[in-house]
C-alpha positions as CSV (number, residue, x, y, z in Angstrom):
1,M,-19.3,4.2,26.6
2,A,-16.2,5.0,28.8
3,F,-13.2,2.7,29.1
4,K,-11.0,2.5,32.2
5,A,-7.6,1.0,33.0
6,S,-4.6,1.4,35.2
7,A,-0.9,1.5,34.5
8,G,1.2,1.4,37.7
9,T,-0.4,3.6,40.3
10,H,-2.2,5.7,37.8
11,S,-5.8,5.2,36.6
12,F,-7.1,6.5,33.2
13,T,-10.5,6.9,31.7
14,F,-11.1,7.1,28.0
15,P,-14.5,8.6,27.1
16,D,-15.1,6.7,23.9
17,L,-13.7,4.2,21.4
18,R,-12.2,6.8,19.2
19,T,-10.2,8.3,22.1
20,L,-9.2,4.8,23.3
21,L,-7.8,3.9,19.8
22,A,-5.9,7.2,19.5
23,C,-4.3,6.8,23.0
24,A,-3.4,3.2,22.4
25,S,-1.6,4.0,19.1
26,P,2.2,3.9,19.1
27,E,3.8,7.4,19.2
28,K,3.2,9.3,16.0
29,S,4.0,13.0,15.5
30,G,0.8,13.5,13.5
31,D,-1.4,12.3,16.3
32,Q,0.5,14.5,18.7
33,M,0.1,17.5,16.4
34,A,-3.7,16.8,16.3
35,G,-3.8,16.7,20.1
36,I,-5.3,13.2,20.2
37,A,-2.2,11.1,21.2
38,A,-1.5,9.7,24.7
39,K,0.1,12.2,26.9
40,N,2.7,9.8,28.1
41,E,3.7,6.1,28.0
42,K,1.6,5.3,31.1
43,E,-1.5,6.5,29.4
44,R,-0.6,4.6,26.3
45,I,-0.1,1.4,28.2
46,A,-3.4,1.8,30.1
47,A,-5.2,2.4,26.7
48,R,-3.7,-0.8,25.3
49,I,-4.8,-2.7,28.4
50,A,-8.3,-1.4,28.0
51,L,-8.4,-1.9,24.3
52,A,-7.4,-5.6,24.6
53,D,-10.7,-6.1,26.5
54,V,-13.0,-4.4,23.9
55,P,-15.2,-6.9,22.0
56,L,-14.7,-6.9,18.2
57,R,-18.5,-6.5,17.9
58,S,-18.1,-3.0,19.3
59,F,-16.5,-1.9,16.0
60,V,-19.6,-3.1,14.1
61,D,-22.1,-1.6,16.5
62,E,-20.4,1.7,17.1
63,P,-18.9,3.1,13.9
64,L,-16.2,5.7,14.6
65,V,-17.8,8.0,12.0
66,P,-21.6,7.7,11.8
67,Y,-23.0,5.7,8.9
68,E,-25.2,8.5,7.8
69,E,-22.3,11.1,7.7
70,D,-19.6,9.3,5.8
71,A,-19.5,7.4,2.5
72,V,-16.5,5.4,3.5
73,T,-18.2,4.2,6.7
74,R,-21.3,3.2,4.6
75,L,-19.1,1.3,2.1
76,I,-17.3,-0.6,5.0
77,M,-20.5,-1.5,6.8
78,D,-22.4,-2.4,3.6
79,D,-19.5,-4.8,2.6
80,F,-19.3,-6.3,6.0
81,D,-20.1,-10.0,6.0
82,E,-21.8,-11.2,9.2
83,T,-21.5,-14.8,8.3
84,A,-17.7,-14.6,7.8
85,F,-17.5,-12.7,11.1
86,K,-19.2,-15.5,13.0
87,L,-16.0,-17.4,13.7
88,I,-14.5,-14.4,15.6
89,S,-17.7,-12.7,16.8
90,S,-17.1,-13.6,20.4
91,F,-13.5,-12.4,20.5
92,T,-12.1,-9.3,22.2
93,V,-9.3,-7.4,20.6
94,G,-6.9,-9.4,22.8
95,D,-8.5,-12.7,21.8
96,F,-8.2,-11.7,18.2
97,R,-4.4,-11.1,18.6
98,N,-3.9,-14.4,20.2
99,W,-6.0,-16.2,17.6
100,L,-4.0,-14.5,14.7
101,L,-0.7,-15.6,16.2
102,S,-1.7,-19.2,16.9
103,Y,-0.2,-22.1,14.8
104,E,-3.7,-23.2,13.9
105,T,-4.6,-19.9,12.3
106,T,-3.1,-20.3,8.8
107,G,-3.3,-17.9,5.9
108,E,-6.1,-20.0,4.5
109,V,-8.2,-19.7,7.7
110,I,-7.6,-15.9,7.7
111,A,-8.6,-15.6,4.1
112,G,-11.9,-17.4,4.9
113,I,-13.0,-14.6,7.2
114,R,-11.6,-11.5,5.5
115,S,-15.0,-10.2,4.5
116,G,-16.0,-10.3,8.2
117,I,-13.1,-8.2,9.4
118,T,-13.5,-4.4,9.4
119,P,-10.6,-1.9,9.0
120,E,-11.2,-0.7,12.6
121,M,-10.7,-4.2,13.9
122,T,-7.3,-4.5,12.1
123,A,-6.2,-1.1,13.4
124,A,-7.3,-2.0,17.0
125,V,-5.5,-5.3,17.1
126,S,-2.3,-3.9,15.5
127,K,-2.1,-1.4,18.4
128,I,-1.5,-4.1,20.9
129,M,0.9,-6.1,18.7
130,S,4.7,-5.8,18.6
131,N,6.6,-5.4,15.3
132,Q,7.4,-9.1,15.6
133,D,3.7,-9.9,15.8
134,L,2.8,-7.8,12.8
135,I,5.5,-9.5,10.7
136,L,4.5,-13.0,11.7
137,V,0.8,-12.6,10.9
138,S,1.5,-10.7,7.7
139,S,3.7,-13.4,6.5
140,K,0.8,-15.9,6.7
141,C,-1.4,-13.8,4.4
142,R,-0.8,-14.2,0.7
143,V,-2.9,-12.0,-1.6
144,I,-2.6,-12.7,-5.3
145,S,-3.7,-10.3,-8.0
146,K,-3.4,-10.5,-11.8
147,F,-3.5,-8.4,-14.9
148,R,-0.7,-9.4,-17.4
149,N,1.2,-11.4,-14.8
150,T,0.7,-12.9,-11.4
151,L,1.6,-10.9,-8.3
152,G,1.8,-11.9,-4.7
153,L,2.7,-15.6,-4.9
154,S,4.6,-17.1,-2.0
155,G,8.3,-16.8,-2.5
156,H,7.9,-13.9,-5.0
157,F,8.5,-10.2,-4.7
158,S,7.8,-7.5,-7.2
159,T,8.8,-3.9,-8.0
160,R,7.2,-0.9,-9.5
161,L,9.6,0.7,-11.9
162,Q,9.3,4.4,-11.2
163,P,11.3,6.5,-13.8
164,N,9.8,9.9,-13.0
165,H,11.1,13.0,-14.8
166,P,10.7,16.7,-13.7
167,T,9.6,17.9,-17.1
168,D,7.9,14.7,-18.4
169,D,10.6,14.4,-21.0
170,L,9.9,11.2,-22.9
171,K,13.6,10.4,-23.6
172,G,14.4,10.9,-19.9
173,I,11.6,8.6,-18.8
174,M,12.6,6.0,-21.4
175,A,16.2,6.1,-20.1
176,G,15.0,5.3,-16.6
177,I,12.8,2.5,-17.9
178,I,15.6,0.8,-19.8
179,D,18.0,1.1,-16.8
180,G,15.3,-0.4,-14.6
181,L,14.6,-3.3,-16.9
182,M,18.3,-4.1,-17.0
183,Y,18.1,-4.5,-13.3
184,G,15.0,-6.8,-13.6
185,C,12.6,-4.2,-12.2
186,G,9.0,-3.5,-13.3
187,D,6.9,-6.6,-12.9
188,A,4.4,-5.0,-10.6
189,V,4.0,-2.0,-12.9
190,I,5.9,0.4,-15.0
191,G,4.4,3.5,-13.4
192,I,5.2,7.2,-13.9
193,N,4.1,10.1,-11.7
194,P,3.7,12.9,-14.2
195,A,4.8,16.4,-13.5
196,S,1.8,17.7,-15.5
197,D,-1.8,16.6,-15.4
198,R,-2.4,17.7,-19.0
199,P,-4.3,14.9,-20.9
200,K,-2.1,15.5,-24.0
201,T,1.1,14.9,-21.9
202,I,-0.4,11.8,-20.2
203,H,-1.5,10.4,-23.5
204,S,2.0,10.7,-25.0
205,I,3.5,8.9,-22.0
206,L,0.9,6.1,-22.2
207,V,1.4,5.6,-25.9
208,M,5.2,5.4,-25.4
209,L,4.8,2.9,-22.6
210,D,2.4,0.7,-24.6
211,E,4.6,0.7,-27.7
212,L,7.6,-0.3,-25.7
213,R,5.6,-3.1,-23.9
214,Q,4.3,-4.5,-27.2
215,K,7.7,-4.1,-29.0
216,F,9.4,-6.3,-26.5
217,S,6.4,-8.4,-25.3
218,I,6.9,-7.3,-21.7
219,P,4.5,-9.2,-19.5
220,S,3.7,-6.3,-17.2
221,Q,1.3,-3.4,-16.9
222,T,1.8,0.3,-17.3
223,C,0.3,3.2,-15.6
224,V,0.6,7.0,-15.5
225,L,-0.4,8.1,-12.0
226,T,-2.7,11.0,-12.9
227,H,-6.0,11.9,-11.3
228,V,-8.8,9.4,-11.9
229,S,-10.9,12.0,-13.7
230,T,-8.1,12.5,-16.2
231,T,-7.7,8.8,-16.7
232,L,-11.4,8.5,-17.3
233,E,-11.2,11.2,-20.0
234,L,-8.2,9.4,-21.6
235,I,-10.1,6.1,-21.6
236,R,-13.0,7.7,-23.4
237,N,-10.6,9.2,-26.0
238,G,-9.0,5.9,-26.7
239,S,-5.7,6.1,-24.9
240,P,-4.0,2.8,-24.0
241,V,-4.9,2.7,-20.3
242,D,-4.0,-0.5,-18.4
243,L,-4.6,0.6,-14.7
244,V,-6.7,3.3,-13.1
245,F,-4.7,5.1,-10.4
246,Q,-5.9,7.2,-7.5
247,S,-4.7,8.3,-4.1
248,I,-7.4,7.6,-1.5
249,G,-8.1,8.3,2.2
250,G,-10.1,6.8,5.0
251,T,-12.9,9.3,5.2
252,E,-15.3,10.9,2.7
253,A,-13.9,14.3,3.5
254,T,-10.3,13.2,2.8
255,N,-11.3,11.8,-0.6
256,R,-13.2,15.0,-1.3
257,S,-10.0,16.9,-0.7
258,F,-8.4,14.7,-3.4
259,G,-11.3,15.5,-5.7
260,V,-12.6,12.0,-5.5
261,S,-16.0,10.3,-4.8
262,L,-17.0,6.7,-4.6
263,E,-19.2,7.3,-7.6
264,L,-16.2,8.6,-9.6
265,L,-14.1,5.5,-8.7
266,E,-17.0,3.2,-9.6
267,E,-17.3,4.9,-13.0
268,A,-13.6,4.7,-13.7
269,H,-13.4,1.0,-12.6
270,Q,-16.3,0.1,-14.9
271,A,-14.7,2.0,-17.9
272,A,-11.3,0.3,-17.4
273,S,-12.9,-3.1,-16.9
274,E,-14.7,-2.8,-20.2
275,L,-11.3,-2.3,-22.0
276,S,-10.4,-6.0,-21.1
277,R,-6.7,-5.3,-21.5
278,G,-5.7,-7.8,-18.9
279,E,-4.3,-11.2,-19.9
280,T,-4.0,-13.3,-16.7
281,G,-6.7,-11.4,-14.9
282,N,-8.6,-8.1,-14.7
283,N,-7.6,-6.4,-11.4
284,I,-7.3,-2.9,-12.8
285,M,-7.1,-0.5,-9.9
286,Y,-3.9,0.9,-8.4
287,F,-4.4,2.8,-5.1
288,E,-1.9,4.8,-3.0
289,T,-2.3,5.8,0.6
290,G,-0.3,7.1,3.5
291,Q,-0.7,7.7,7.2
292,G,-1.4,11.4,7.8
293,S,-3.5,12.2,4.7
294,S,-6.7,12.6,6.7
295,H,-5.0,14.7,9.3
296,S,-3.4,16.9,6.7
297,A,-6.8,17.5,5.1
298,N,-8.4,18.2,8.5
299,A,-10.7,15.3,7.7
300,N,-9.9,12.7,10.4
301,H,-13.0,13.2,12.6
302,G,-10.8,13.0,15.7
303,I,-9.5,9.5,14.6
304,D,-5.9,8.6,14.9
305,Q,-3.9,8.5,11.6
306,Q,-3.3,4.8,11.6
307,T,-7.0,3.9,12.0
308,C,-7.8,6.4,9.2
309,E,-5.3,4.7,7.0
310,A,-6.9,1.3,7.7
311,R,-10.2,2.7,6.7
312,A,-8.7,3.6,3.4
313,Y,-8.0,-0.1,2.9
314,G,-11.7,-0.8,3.4
315,L,-12.4,1.5,0.5
316,A,-9.6,-0.1,-1.6
317,R,-10.8,-3.6,-0.9
318,H,-14.2,-2.9,-2.5
319,F,-12.6,-2.5,-5.9
320,R,-10.4,-5.6,-5.9
321,P,-7.2,-3.7,-6.9
322,L,-4.1,-5.1,-8.6
323,L,-1.9,-2.9,-6.3
324,V,-2.2,-1.0,-3.1
325,N,0.8,1.0,-2.1
326,T,1.3,2.7,1.3
327,V,3.7,5.6,0.6
328,V,4.8,5.4,4.2
329,G,7.1,8.4,4.8
330,F,6.2,10.7,2.0
331,I,4.0,13.3,3.8
332,G,6.9,14.1,6.1
333,P,8.0,14.3,9.8
334,E,4.9,16.3,10.7
335,Y,3.1,12.9,10.7
336,L,5.9,10.3,11.0
337,F,8.8,12.1,12.7
338,D,11.7,9.7,12.4
339,G,13.0,6.3,11.2
340,R,11.4,4.5,14.1
341,Q,7.9,5.9,13.4
342,I,8.3,5.3,9.7
343,I,9.3,1.6,10.2
344,R,6.4,1.0,12.6
345,A,3.9,2.6,10.3
346,G,5.1,0.6,7.4
347,L,4.6,-2.7,9.3
348,E,1.2,-1.6,10.6
349,D,0.0,-0.6,7.1
350,H,1.2,-3.9,5.6
351,F,-0.4,-5.9,8.3
352,C,-3.8,-4.2,8.2
353,G,-3.9,-4.3,4.4
354,K,-3.0,-8.0,4.2
355,L,-5.5,-8.9,6.9
356,L,-8.2,-7.3,4.8
357,G,-7.1,-9.1,1.7
358,L,-5.2,-6.4,-0.2
359,P,-2.2,-6.9,-2.4
360,M,0.0,-4.6,-0.3
361,G,3.1,-2.9,-1.4
362,C,5.1,-0.2,0.2
363,D,7.0,2.9,-1.0
364,I,9.8,2.7,1.6
365,C,10.6,6.3,1.7
366,Y,11.3,9.5,3.6
367,T,11.6,13.2,2.9
368,N,14.9,15.0,3.3
369,H,13.7,16.9,6.4
370,A,12.7,13.8,8.3
371,M,15.0,12.3,11.0
372,A,15.6,9.2,8.9
373,D,18.2,7.9,6.5
374,Q,18.8,5.1,4.1
375,D,19.8,2.7,6.8
376,D,16.2,3.0,8.2
377,M,14.9,2.2,4.8
378,D,17.1,-0.8,4.6
379,N,15.7,-2.0,7.9
380,L,12.1,-1.6,6.8
381,L,12.8,-3.3,3.5
382,T,14.2,-6.3,5.3
383,L,11.3,-6.4,7.7
384,L,8.7,-6.1,4.9
385,G,10.5,-8.8,2.9
386,T,10.2,-11.2,5.7
387,A,6.5,-10.1,6.2
388,G,5.6,-11.1,2.6
389,C,5.2,-7.6,1.1
390,N,4.0,-7.9,-2.5
391,F,6.1,-5.1,-4.0
392,I,8.3,-2.0,-3.5
393,M,9.4,0.9,-5.6
394,A,12.4,0.9,-7.9
395,V,13.6,4.5,-8.4
396,P,16.8,5.4,-10.2
397,G,19.4,5.9,-7.5
398,A,16.7,5.8,-4.8
399,D,16.3,9.6,-5.4
400,D,13.2,10.7,-7.1
401,I,14.2,13.8,-9.1
402,M,10.6,14.8,-9.8
403,L,8.9,14.2,-6.4
404,N,12.0,15.1,-4.4
405,Y,12.1,12.3,-1.9
406,Q,14.2,9.3,-1.1
407,S,12.9,5.8,-1.9
408,T,14.3,2.4,-2.8
409,S,16.7,1.9,-5.8
410,F,17.0,-0.6,-8.6
411,H,19.7,-2.5,-6.7
412,D,17.8,-2.6,-3.4
413,Q,15.5,-5.3,-4.7
414,L,18.5,-7.4,-5.7
415,Y,19.6,-7.3,-2.1
416,I,16.3,-8.6,-0.7
417,R,16.0,-11.2,-3.4
418,Q,19.5,-12.6,-2.6
419,V,18.9,-12.5,1.2
420,L,15.5,-14.2,1.1
421,G,15.6,-16.1,-2.1
422,L,12.6,-14.2,-3.6
423,K,11.7,-14.4,-7.3
424,R,9.8,-11.9,-9.5
425,A,6.4,-12.6,-11.0
426,P,6.8,-15.9,-12.9
427,E,5.8,-14.5,-16.3
428,F,8.3,-11.6,-15.9
429,D,11.1,-13.9,-14.7
430,S,10.5,-16.0,-17.9
431,W,10.7,-12.9,-20.0
432,L,14.0,-11.8,-18.4
433,Q,15.5,-15.2,-19.2
434,Q,14.3,-14.9,-22.8
435,M,15.9,-11.5,-23.0
436,E,19.1,-13.1,-21.5
437,L,18.9,-10.7,-18.5
438,L,18.6,-13.6,-16.1
439,S,20.8,-16.7,-15.9
440,G,19.4,-20.2,-15.7
441,D,19.7,-20.1,-11.9
442,G,17.7,-16.9,-11.7
443,L,20.6,-14.5,-11.1
444,L,20.8,-11.2,-12.9
445,R,23.4,-11.2,-15.7
446,A,25.9,-8.4,-15.3
447,G,26.3,-6.2,-18.4
448,N,24.3,-8.1,-21.1
449,H,25.4,-5.8,-23.9
450,L,23.2,-7.5,-26.5
451,T,19.9,-6.9,-24.6
452,H,21.1,-3.4,-23.6
453,H,21.8,-2.6,-27.2
454,K,18.3,-3.9,-28.3
455,L,16.5,-1.7,-25.7
456,L,18.6,1.3,-26.4
457,A,18.1,0.9,-30.1
458,Y,14.3,1.1,-29.7
459,D,13.3,4.4,-31.3
460,R,9.6,5.3,-31.4
């Protein structure tokens, strides 16, 4: 089915829904490189005008990737709830935007129809929304997840403590953890990206993390972000695994390029669930995503990068994860060229994930060859804070010395807490007070030498 619209004196025809979505998408260098972006702003505006009139039902009846050709499509369609969709089934994309923005559409109302919203619907409506629109709707959507503490509560904001080390040196990792804990970081997860994927190395890090957690009764979860197959092997061999991590994409071919299948994810989810290590809940999956992954794997089926990203959230939703993290600027300027594109992508990802019911966080980051700087990251941090983002990264000095990219630092989370009055996970805040790292009014104590000495004195 072709779609037509005019912008000024120019008329445009879009041969199918896939092309229409790509042309309606805000400017992204990845879509330009793939040859699917609008050729100019007039074409982009015309595409958005046409997209606003597309019935939401079209995304159910006309999958962008055929059901029989793609496992992610099958999962999305098999999970689709026709009953939940009924409330919005008569809407066009434009109607959907207006409904989401209305006073009457509360977070509770949105939560009631989540299972009737497909990822493609969220991507479509985001393309005709301003940054302001995305922030407003996202701020309505609270998604709570639990393992050893409670994440995503209104008025709360968490961090992943990320003390990576280029040689997986245990003392180097521990130094980063202690520094981060002194800043009140780590309630979302204490998570390490290993330099090596060797099971012996991963096991050593997991044991160190678990001993530290138990020694000081830290109400958080730990994770080593290794491949899911390695984690599954470690579970079978008795390693203390809290969360199962995996990078995922929005098409079967993308996940194949990561060495992942739905069956493998199901197997790992079942194995971790059976460990029953959670205390407040049993959300045990941690997924990371990022716009451009399907493009970089030549696995996007002609779909724009933001819609592919939203489809990855459809996959993530199936597993009821504890954490979903869009690593928004990590792939590089080939896919998100500058600060403006990174900021827009971060808001889009957060909106789409929250609308689908995911506990969304964001690695607010950029590579050193992108046209971006830390001021851009401060802007995105502030916008995501107002939008109700569940968590961000906490990296020593904001400079990851293993992954070689720029993220958010330990002190950045203090800024956004002070500006917006945001607390940590309640169990973690209580622990920080017990450790005399927080004052009675919830402010971080500067230089608590007693607690610092206790942590430094820990010797496994």
